[in-house]
SELO-940890 format. One record per residue (C-alpha): z, x, y. Coordinates in nm, 4 decimals. Layout:
R, Z, X, Y $
...
//
This chain:
R, -0.0007, -0.0013, -0.0002 $
R, -0.0945, 0.1340, 0.3396 $
R, 0.1736, 0.1362, 0.6036 $
R, -0.0391, -0.0845, 0.8281 $
R, -0.0310, -0.3553, 0.5612 $
R, 0.3470, -0.3779, 0.5901 $
R, 0.3671, -0.5450, 0.9273 $
R, 0.7141, -0.6077, 1.0655 $
R, 0.8039, -0.6371, 1.4298 $
R, 1.1402, -0.4780, 1.4773 $
R, 1.3645, -0.7139, 1.6728 $
R, 1.5947, -0.5911, 1.9491 $
R, 1.4727, -0.2356, 1.8913 $
R, 1.5397, -0.0886, 2.2351 $
R, 1.8841, -0.2504, 2.2698 $
R, 1.9887, -0.1405, 1.9210 $
R, 1.8876, 0.2225, 1.9823 $
R, 2.0614, 0.2099, 2.3198 $
R, 2.3912, 0.0867, 2.1673 $
R, 2.3618, 0.3260, 1.8700 $
R, 2.3837, 0.6283, 2.1042 $
R, 2.1974, 0.8614, 1.8705 $
R, 2.3460, 1.2123, 1.8662 $
R, 2.0996, 1.5001, 1.8011 $
R, 2.1992, 1.6587, 1.4744 $
R, 2.3775, 1.3387, 1.3607 $
R, 2.3467, 1.1466, 1.0379 $
R, 2.2360, 0.7829, 1.0457 $
R, 2.1899, 0.5061, 0.7892 $
R, 1.9272, 0.2367, 0.8286 $
R, 2.0508, -0.0111, 0.5719 $
R, 1.7429, -0.2401, 0.5983 $
R, 1.4514, -0.0032, 0.6332 $
R, 1.1797, -0.2693, 0.6480 $
R, 0.8855, -0.1431, 0.8415 $
R, 1.0760, 0.1642, 0.9546 $
R, 1.1002, 0.0596, 1.3229 $
R, 1.4665, 0.1497, 1.3749 $
R, 1.4377, 0.4559, 1.1583 $
R, 1.1385, 0.5928, 1.3534 $
R, 1.3180, 0.5679, 1.6862 $
R, 1.6321, 0.7248, 1.5409 $
R, 1.4326, 1.0109, 1.3894 $
R, 1.2573, 1.0751, 1.7287 $
R, 1.5996, 1.1404, 1.8753 $
R, 1.7413, 1.3623, 1.6027 $
R, 1.7417, 1.7373, 1.6319 $
R, 1.6419, 1.9813, 1.3609 $
R, 1.9667, 1.9312, 1.1730 $
R, 1.9775, 1.5507, 1.1976 $
R, 1.9290, 1.3279, 0.8959 $
R, 1.8398, 0.9681, 0.8354 $
R, 1.9046, 0.7705, 0.5177 $
R, 1.6843, 0.4577, 0.4838 $
R, 1.7705, 0.1918, 0.2330 $
R, 1.5712, -0.1125, 0.1253 $
R, 1.5614, -0.3282, -0.1830 $
R, 1.1963, -0.4056, -0.1311 $
R, 0.9829, -0.1327, -0.2903 $
R, 0.6905, -0.2241, -0.0644 $
R, 0.9068, -0.1389, 0.2323 $
R, 1.0018, 0.1997, 0.0851 $
R, 0.6333, 0.2900, 0.0222 $
R, 0.5174, 0.1793, 0.3668 $
R, 0.8010, 0.3348, 0.5557 $
R, 0.7423, 0.6584, 0.3618 $
R, 0.3926, 0.6718, 0.5130 $
R, 0.5036, 0.5718, 0.8620 $
R, 0.7827, 0.8317, 0.8633 $
R, 0.5859, 1.1053, 0.6875 $
R, 0.6012, 1.3490, 0.9837 $
R, 0.9830, 1.3352, 0.9603 $
R, 1.0015, 1.3765, 0.5824 $
R, 1.2229, 1.6808, 0.6202 $
R, 1.4881, 1.4684, 0.7889 $
R, 1.4531, 1.1349, 0.6092 $
R, 1.5794, 1.0269, 0.2669 $
R, 1.4445, 0.6868, 0.1565 $
R, 1.6304, 0.5004, -0.1133 $
R, 1.5302, 0.1944, -0.3124 $
R, 1.8549, 0.0114, -0.3378 $
R, 2.0877, -0.2558, -0.1963 $
R, 2.2884, -0.1769, 0.1096 $
R, 2.5981, -0.3246, -0.0543 $
R, 2.6017, 0.0157, -0.2282 $
R, 2.5932, 0.2087, 0.0964 $
R, 2.9022, 0.4140, 0.0064 $
R, 2.7660, 0.5188, -0.3364 $
R, 2.4162, 0.5912, -0.1925 $
R, 2.5448, 0.8058, 0.0939 $
R, 2.7980, 0.9956, -0.1207 $
R, 2.5271, 1.0450, -0.3825 $
R, 2.3194, 1.2361, -0.1285 $
R, 2.6157, 1.4596, -0.0686 $
R, 2.7224, 1.3183, 0.2702 $
R, 3.0777, 1.2071, 0.3344 $
R, 3.0590, 1.0732, 0.6906 $
R, 2.7823, 0.9443, 0.9248 $
R, 2.7330, 0.8954, 1.2989 $
R, 2.5775, 0.5527, 1.2905 $
R, 2.4764, 0.2558, 1.0752 $
R, 2.2115, -0.0090, 1.1431 $
R, 2.1780, -0.3413, 0.9576 $
R, 1.8903, -0.5716, 1.0399 $
R, 1.9660, -0.8752, 0.8264 $
R, 1.7450, -1.1511, 0.6950 $
R, 1.3876, -1.1595, 0.5739 $
R, 1.1168, -0.9309, 0.7154 $
R, 0.7913, -1.0489, 0.8700 $
R, 0.6059, -0.8843, 0.5835 $
R, 0.7999, -1.0839, 0.3253 $
R, 0.7417, -1.4090, 0.5127 $
R, 0.3684, -1.3433, 0.5607 $
R, 0.2841, -1.2284, 0.2082 $
R, 0.2086, -1.5607, 0.0428 $
R, 0.2795, -1.4357, -0.3117 $
R, 0.6439, -1.3502, -0.2149 $
R, 0.7262, -1.7179, -0.1942 $
R, 0.9516, -1.6989, 0.1103 $
R, 0.7493, -1.9243, 0.3411 $
R, 0.7339, -2.3041, 0.3496 $
R, 0.4017, -2.2718, 0.5365 $
R, 0.2053, -2.1340, 0.2453 $
R, 0.1789, -2.2573, -0.1173 $
R, 0.2955, -1.9888, -0.3580 $
R, 0.5126, -1.9333, -0.6644 $
R, 0.8837, -2.0020, -0.5888 $
R, 1.0102, -1.6460, -0.5829 $
R, 1.2015, -1.5322, -0.2718 $
R, 1.3332, -1.2084, -0.4267 $
R, 1.3702, -0.9199, -0.1823 $
R, 1.4019, -0.6915, -0.4818 $
R, 1.1367, -0.7992, -0.7287 $
R, 1.3140, -0.6112, -1.0083 $
R, 1.5992, -0.8627, -1.0108 $
R, 1.5783, -1.1603, -1.2422 $
R, 1.7041, -1.4567, -1.0357 $
R, 1.4301, -1.6364, -0.8431 $
R, 1.4212, -1.9515, -0.6336 $
R, 1.2255, -2.1159, -0.9164 $
R, 1.5221, -2.0623, -1.1485 $
R, 1.7699, -2.1999, -0.8897 $
R, 1.5797, -2.5252, -0.8348 $
R, 1.5080, -2.5767, -1.2029 $
R, 1.8336, -2.4745, -1.3677 $
R, 2.1187, -2.5260, -1.1205 $
R, 2.3121, -2.8520, -1.1478 $
R, 2.2554, -3.1180, -0.8811 $
R, 2.5966, -3.0454, -0.7361 $
R, 2.5326, -2.6706, -0.7149 $
R, 2.1937, -2.7227, -0.5510 $
R, 2.3573, -2.9463, -0.2917 $
R, 2.6290, -2.6849, -0.2389 $
R, 2.3720, -2.4134, -0.1788 $
R, 2.1590, -2.6171, 0.0604 $
R, 2.4586, -2.7497, 0.2511 $
R, 2.6561, -2.4245, 0.2590 $
R, 2.3771, -2.1802, 0.3300 $
R, 2.1296, -2.4067, 0.5093 $
R, 2.3744, -2.6347, 0.6944 $
R, 2.1381, -2.9146, 0.5974 $
R, 2.2787, -3.2642, 0.6561 $
R, 2.0500, -3.4127, 0.3908 $
R, 2.1541, -3.1556, 0.1220 $
R, 2.2845, -3.4072, -0.1351 $
R, 1.9727, -3.6267, -0.1017 $
R, 1.7406, -3.3252, -0.1296 $
R, 1.9311, -3.2074, -0.4383 $
R, 1.8961, -3.5511, -0.5999 $
R, 1.5232, -3.5568, -0.5342 $
R, 1.4787, -3.2063, -0.6727 $
R, 1.6615, -3.3001, -1.0001 $
R, 1.4602, -3.6200, -1.0282 $
R, 1.1289, -3.4392, -0.9876 $
R, 1.2101, -3.1488, -1.2190 $
R, 1.2849, -3.3970, -1.5017 $
R, 0.9186, -3.4906, -1.4865 $
R, 0.7910, -3.1312, -1.4739 $
R, 0.9251, -2.7913, -1.3613 $
R, 0.9028, -2.7202, -0.9891 $
R, 0.7040, -2.3987, -0.9709 $
R, 0.5637, -2.3627, -0.6210 $
R, 0.6717, -2.3680, -0.2582 $
R, 0.4252, -2.6458, -0.1901 $
R, 0.5816, -2.8704, -0.4528 $
R, 0.9298, -2.8066, -0.3106 $
R, 0.8172, -2.8799, 0.0471 $
R, 0.6761, -3.2129, -0.0626 $
R, 1.0009, -3.2986, -0.2403 $
R, 1.2079, -3.2077, 0.0691 $
R, 0.9775, -3.4137, 0.2924 $
R, 1.0150, -3.7105, 0.0634 $
R, 1.3909, -3.6739, 0.0599 $
R, 1.4458, -3.6547, 0.4360 $
R, 1.3914, -3.9881, 0.6166 $
R, 1.0861, -3.9962, 0.8410 $
R, 1.2963, -4.0537, 1.1537 $
R, 1.4880, -3.7329, 1.0845 $
R, 1.1686, -3.5336, 1.0195 $
R, 1.0269, -3.6101, 1.3651 $
R, 1.2817, -3.3957, 1.5508 $
R, 1.3871, -3.0370, 1.5187 $
R, 1.2421, -2.7581, 1.3004 $
R, 1.0223, -2.7922, 0.9949 $
R, 1.2035, -3.0204, 0.7463 $
R, 1.2008, -2.7442, 0.4775 $
R, 1.3342, -2.4654, 0.7021 $
R, 1.7075, -2.5030, 0.6202 $
R, 1.6530, -2.5525, 0.2462 $
R, 1.4256, -2.2472, 0.2207 $
R, 1.6822, -2.0400, 0.4155 $
R, 1.9555, -2.1548, 0.1784 $
R, 1.7608, -2.0737, -0.1370 $
R, 1.6694, -1.7285, 0.0005 $
R, 2.0319, -1.6506, 0.0768 $
R, 2.1356, -1.7682, -0.2681 $
R, 1.8686, -1.5715, -0.4505 $
R, 1.9441, -1.2487, -0.2626 $
R, 2.3236, -1.3016, -0.2295 $
R, 2.2771, -1.2210, 0.1417 $
R, 2.6172, -1.3429, 0.2599 $
R, 2.8028, -1.2283, -0.0444 $
R, 2.7230, -0.8659, 0.0071 $
R, 2.7997, -0.8522, 0.3786 $
R, 3.1777, -0.7982, 0.3869 $
R, 3.1753, -0.5107, 0.1412 $
R, 2.8692, -0.3515, 0.3014 $
R, 2.9984, -0.3716, 0.6585 $
R, 3.3435, -0.2493, 0.5719 $
R, 3.2065, 0.0396, 0.3609 $
R, 2.9659, 0.1218, 0.6434 $
R, 3.2515, 0.1386, 0.8959 $
R, 3.4568, 0.3440, 0.6560 $
R, 3.1721, 0.6011, 0.6347 $
R, 3.1544, 0.6322, 1.0221 $
R, 3.3009, 0.9311, 1.1982 $
R, 3.5293, 0.8642, 1.4923 $
R, 3.3088, 0.7425, 1.7808 $
R, 3.0292, 0.6458, 1.5413 $
R, 2.8786, 0.3040, 1.5830 $
R, 2.7579, 0.0189, 1.3582 $
R, 2.4875, -0.2149, 1.4850 $
R, 2.4265, -0.5422, 1.2988 $
R, 2.1433, -0.7845, 1.3811 $
R, 2.1759, -1.1425, 1.2492 $
R, 1.9318, -1.4318, 1.2483 $
R, 2.1447, -1.7410, 1.1901 $
R, 2.4902, -1.8718, 1.2670 $
R, 2.6333, -1.8100, 0.9180 $
R, 2.5517, -1.4367, 0.9335 $
R, 2.6680, -1.4046, 1.2941 $
R, 2.9962, -1.5799, 1.2231 $
R, 3.0681, -1.3578, 0.9277 $
R, 2.9954, -1.0408, 1.1203 $
R, 3.2074, -1.1607, 1.4100 $
R, 3.5026, -1.2293, 1.1757 $
R, 3.4668, -0.8986, 0.9903 $
R, 3.4681, -0.7079, 1.3218 $
R, 3.7648, -0.9130, 1.4427 $
R, 3.9644, -0.8338, 1.1285 $
R, 3.8835, -0.4624, 1.1535 $
R, 3.9755, -0.4513, 1.5239 $
R, 4.3009, -0.6382, 1.4781 $
R, 4.4085, -0.6104, 1.1121 $
R, 4.7810, -0.6808, 1.1826 $
R, 4.9147, -0.9579, 0.9571 $
R, 5.2595, -0.9812, 1.1167 $
R, 5.3605, -1.3253, 1.2582 $
R, 5.2392, -1.3683, 1.6185 $
R, 5.5952, -1.3936, 1.7471 $
R, 5.7211, -1.0919, 1.5611 $
R, 5.8929, -0.8420, 1.8067 $
R, 5.7073, -0.5493, 1.6493 $
R, 5.4420, -0.4756, 1.3917 $
R, 5.5876, -0.3958, 1.0509 $
R, 5.2735, -0.4393, 0.8314 $
R, 5.1525, -0.0921, 0.9319 $
R, 4.7853, -0.2016, 0.9556 $
R, 4.6094, -0.0183, 1.2436 $
R, 4.2850, -0.1070, 1.4238 $
R, 3.9825, 0.0602, 1.2683 $
R, 3.7136, -0.0221, 1.5254 $
R, 3.6603, -0.1249, 1.8880 $
R, 3.4253, -0.4165, 1.9275 $
R, 3.1584, -0.3144, 2.1839 $
R, 2.9797, -0.6469, 2.2207 $
R, 3.2115, -0.9499, 2.2539 $
R, 2.9084, -1.1792, 2.2355 $
R, 2.5839, -1.1133, 2.0510 $
R, 2.3165, -0.9378, 2.2500 $
R, 2.0037, -1.1568, 2.2404 $
R, 1.6319, -1.0838, 2.3034 $
R, 1.4922, -1.1336, 2.6527 $
R, 1.2117, -1.3816, 2.7281 $
R, 0.9473, -1.1121, 2.7069 $
R, 1.0449, -1.0127, 2.3545 $
R, 1.0587, -1.3736, 2.2404 $
R, 0.7093, -1.4333, 2.3812 $
R, 0.5735, -1.1320, 2.1989 $
R, 0.7616, -1.2148, 1.8799 $
R, 0.8750, -1.5762, 1.8393 $
R, 1.0746, -1.4870, 1.5325 $
R, 1.3124, -1.2932, 1.7490 $
R, 1.4395, -1.6133, 1.9058 $
R, 1.7333, -1.6525, 1.6779 $
R, 1.8358, -1.2832, 1.6640 $
R, 2.1701, -1.1532, 1.7826 $
R, 2.3076, -0.7966, 1.7896 $
R, 2.6767, -0.7111, 1.7434 $
R, 2.8098, -0.3631, 1.7824 $
R, 3.1386, -0.1899, 1.6955 $
R, 3.2635, 0.1655, 1.7376 $
R, 3.4904, 0.3543, 1.4923 $
R, 3.8229, 0.4570, 1.6407 $
//
């Protein structure tokens, strides 16, 4: 695959690099390599002794980024893996501490646009949605084997879809006739389940359900706490972690993790003094998420829902 075939517009690129405060000679981890946008800008700012570790569970991303970053091959180590294993991956390279960590969550433009990946409700394709195509669980398995209650739980919990129970019931009813194998089939079922009056307003009727299935298939929320805490643990004092989220569930989770790390004390609020012994680990740099400006949104509409949160290791 040629690098140009892996098209992904890096969201909030300038602001992320600005907040990261790249130190020449430092060590940085790009946990979601994607098209290599963040990695390229970090590498441009590294001196001769600087290093970058790029991680992605999509092998297409690893191949394409390898071509895009070829001129920096002496400084970059690209790893096919899941960023939930950031500690093991970094230690496995022989590095014990890093100067910065970047996490750009969610699905890439490339994954959405490649019909055969099955992420998009706009194109008919096999129900896949795996970021790592070596894993076994697919969206097809979820919709055809999960119980009605579990499907409703996924769609409601990860998609915040008000019609989750009705959509789950329609899915189960249809799969009893024949397996649901394509995105097109699923979109038609979702449209049939949501009342016409509700479909006339808001985003595409399948948007929330597809988001929920993608999160379930890739365990996107389940891996966040461990990954962020391990990433912070790897940081040197003064090092920064930058996390870009794309929906409220992700943003809320990152906000709460940062809040816990900044104020881990578990003593009663009225206690005269702290006795739990838990000390702050980070300083939250951005109290509210940094969002794209109008110009970036015009150039890349998918940036509209993005938000950047930053913390610094004490």
